C-alpha positions in Angstrom: 0.0 0.0 0.0 1.4 3.4 -1.0 0.5 6.6 0.8 2.1 10.1 1.3 3.7 11.6 4.4 4.9 15.1 4.9 7.5 16.5 7.2 9.0 20.0 7.6 12.7 20.0 8.2 15.3 22.8 7.7 12.6 25.1 6.3 11.6 22.5 3.6 8.2 20.8 3.4 9.1 17.3 2.1 6.4 15.0 0.7 7.4 11.3 0.4 5.5 8.4 -1.1 5.8 5.7 1.6 7.3 3.2 1.9 10.8 4.3 1.0 13.6 1.9 0.4 17.4 1.9 0.1 17.6 5.0 2.4 21.2 6.3 2.7 23.1 9.3 4.1 25.6 10.5 1.6 29.1 9.0 2.0 31.0 12.2 1.0 28.1 14.6 1.7 26.6 13.8 5.1 24.0 16.6 4.6 22.3 14.5 1.8 19.8 11.7 2.1 18.9 9.5 -0.9 16.2 6.9 -1.2 13.7 5.3 -3.6 10.1 6.3 -2.9 7.1 3.9 -3.3 6.8 4.9 -7.0 10.3 3.5 -7.6 11.8 6.9 -8.3 15.2 7.9 -6.9 14.9 10.9 -4.6 17.5 13.0 -2.9 17.2 15.7 -0.2 19.9 18.1 0.8 20.0 19.9 4.2 22.0 22.8 5.6 23.2 20.7 8.6 24.1 17.1 9.2 21.7 17.1 12.2 18.8 17.8 9.8 19.8 15.0 7.5 20.0 12.6 10.4 16.6 13.6 11.6 15.1 13.1 8.1 16.8 9.7 7.8 15.4 8.6 11.2 11.9 9.8 10.4 11.9 8.2 6.9 13.3 4.9 8.3 10.6 4.7 10.9 7.8 5.6 8.4 9.0 2.9 6.1 9.2 0.0 8.5 
């Protein structure tokens, strides 16, 4: 089942098709989170601080369990 979730982080309103898979924090750019949404499309979000990227990663991981 696919549905949408929204979250506001770092001044961005992000809409994600849940569940997301292959969620990763950038290896060389720790301020980026990449994932595939429920439509199968590759997505990437960039944040101003590592802490925002971590918060988004945790939120997305929990929503996609």
